[in-house]
C-alpha positions in Angstrom: 79.4 -99.4 -74.4 82.8 -101.0 -73.8 84.4 -97.8 -72.3 82.2 -98.4 -69.2 84.3 -101.4 -68.4 87.5 -99.0 -68.1 87.0 -98.0 -64.5 86.6 -101.7 -63.7 89.9 -102.4 -65.4 91.7 -99.7 -63.5 90.3 -101.1 -60.2 91.4 -104.8 -61.3 94.8 -103.6 -62.4 95.3 -102.0 -59.0 94.6 -105.4 -57.3 95.9 -107.8 -60.2 98.5 -110.4 -59.7 98.0 -111.2 -63.3 97.6 -108.0 -65.4 97.7 -110.1 -68.7 94.5 -112.0 -67.6 92.9 -109.0 -66.5 93.4 -107.1 -69.8 92.4 -110.3 -71.7 89.3 -110.5 -69.5 88.2 -106.9 -70.2 89.0 -107.1 -73.9 86.8 -110.4 -74.1 84.1 -108.7 -72.2 84.1 -105.6 -74.5 83.7 -108.0 -77.6 80.5 -109.4 -75.9 79.2 -105.9 -75.3 79.7 -104.8 -78.8 78.2 -108.0 -80.0 75.1 -107.5 -77.9 74.8 -103.8 -78.9 75.1 -104.8 -82.7 72.4 -107.6 -82.2 70.3 -105.0 -80.4 70.4 -102.8 -83.6 72.9 -100.2 -82.7 74.4 -98.4 -85.6 77.6 -99.9 -87.0 79.4 -96.6 -87.1 78.5 -95.9 -83.5 80.0 -99.6 -82.7 83.4 -99.1 -84.6 83.9 -95.8 -82.8 83.1 -97.2 -79.5 85.6 -100.1 -80.1 88.2 -97.6 -81.1 87.5 -95.5 -77.8 87.7 -98.6 -75.7 91.0 -99.5 -77.4 92.4 -96.3 -77.0 91.9 -96.7 -73.1 93.6 -100.3 -73.1 96.5 -98.9 -75.1 96.9 -95.9 -72.7 97.2 -98.2 -69.8 99.4 -100.6 -71.5 101.6 -97.8 -72.3 101.9 -96.3 -69.1 102.7 -99.7 -67.6 105.6 -100.4 -69.9 106.8 -97.1 -70.9 106.3 -94.8 -67.9 109.0 -92.2 -67.7 110.7 -93.5 -70.8 107.7 -92.1 -72.6 109.2 -88.6 -72.9 111.2 -89.7 -76.0 108.4 -91.4 -78.0 104.8 -91.1 -78.6 102.1 -93.5 -79.3 100.0 -92.7 -82.3 97.0 -94.3 -83.8 97.2 -94.6 -87.6 95.1 -95.8 -90.7 91.5 -96.6 -89.9 92.1 -96.8 -86.3 93.7 -93.2 -86.4 90.2 -92.0 -88.0 88.6 -93.7 -84.8 87.1 -96.5 -86.9 87.9 -100.0 -85.6 85.9 -102.8 -87.1 85.9 -106.0 -85.1 88.4 -107.9 -87.4 90.6 -104.9 -87.9 94.2 -104.5 -86.8 95.2 -102.0 -84.3 97.4 -100.1 -86.3 99.9 -97.8 -84.3 103.0 -95.9 -84.9 105.5 -95.5 -82.1 107.4 -92.4 -82.9 110.8 -92.1 -81.4 113.3 -89.2 -81.3 116.0 -91.5 -82.1 116.5 -95.3 -82.7 115.5 -97.1 -79.3 118.4 -98.4 -77.3 118.8 -100.3 -74.2 116.0 -99.8 -71.6 113.8 -97.9 -74.1 114.1 -100.8 -76.8 113.4 -103.3 -74.0 110.2 -101.5 -72.9 109.0 -101.2 -76.4 109.4 -104.9 -77.3 107.7 -105.7 -74.0 104.7 -103.3 -74.6 104.3 -104.9 -78.3 104.5 -108.2 -77.0 102.2 -107.5 -74.2 99.5 -106.2 -76.6 99.7 -109.3 -78.8 99.5 -111.4 -75.5 96.4 -109.6 -74.4 94.7 -110.5 -77.8 95.1 -107.3 -79.9 95.9 -107.8 -83.5 98.6 -105.1 -83.6 99.9 -103.6 -86.8 102.9 -101.6 -85.6 105.8 -99.8 -86.8 108.7 -97.9 -84.6 110.1 -94.9 -86.6 111.9 -91.8 -86.1 110.6 -88.4 -87.5 113.2 -88.7 -90.4 112.4 -92.2 -91.1 108.6 -91.3 -91.2 109.4 -88.6 -93.7 111.5 -90.7 -95.8 109.0 -93.6 -95.9 106.3 -91.1 -96.6 108.4 -89.9 -99.8 108.5 -93.5 -101.3 105.0 -94.7 -100.1 101.7 -92.8 -100.6 99.9 -95.1 -98.2 102.2 -94.1 -95.7 101.4 -90.4 -96.2 97.7 -91.3 -96.0 98.1 -93.2 -92.9 100.1 -90.4 -91.2 97.6 -87.9 -92.4 94.9 -89.8 -90.5 97.0 -90.3 -87.3 95.9 -89.2 -83.9 98.1 -88.8 -80.8 97.4 -91.4 -77.9 100.2 -91.0 -75.4 103.8 -90.1 -74.8 105.4 -87.1 -76.1 102.8 -84.8 -77.9 105.2 -82.4 -79.3 107.0 -85.2 -81.2 103.6 -86.0 -82.6 103.0 -82.5 -83.7 106.4 -82.2 -85.3 105.5 -85.3 -87.5 102.3 -83.7 -88.6 104.0 -80.5 -89.5 106.8 -82.5 -91.4 
């Protein structure tokens, strides 16, 4: 399965002059692995979960690369179908970046670079950056947001912030 490519990604990233190309290559190879498994008759349910697991690992590494220590004030959260651990081949990778306060300066720049990087490596990212208060306000106005947040799962950053959102 594609998660078997993760140790190779880590090794290549340690030596990479061009992390963008490294991520792109591993993602392309994961698509090939999944297509081969599909053609071999693996259950679609297993494959969409395997793709989700693989993308989790890609996002974790990208998050660490761009957010590093600034991650204490933010959480990376999978939402929607991706939050359920189901990621079909043509699906967007839907994420919520939950922040303590509206990002400023370095955090805002890091978040912009992260999202740009995710697009550049070939992920179709659906994302929002919201504070806890903004999540609550949006959920009051839109039942689809409520559902999306109910199906969310923590990926990286401040896990306490994620728990606060789930309790809100």
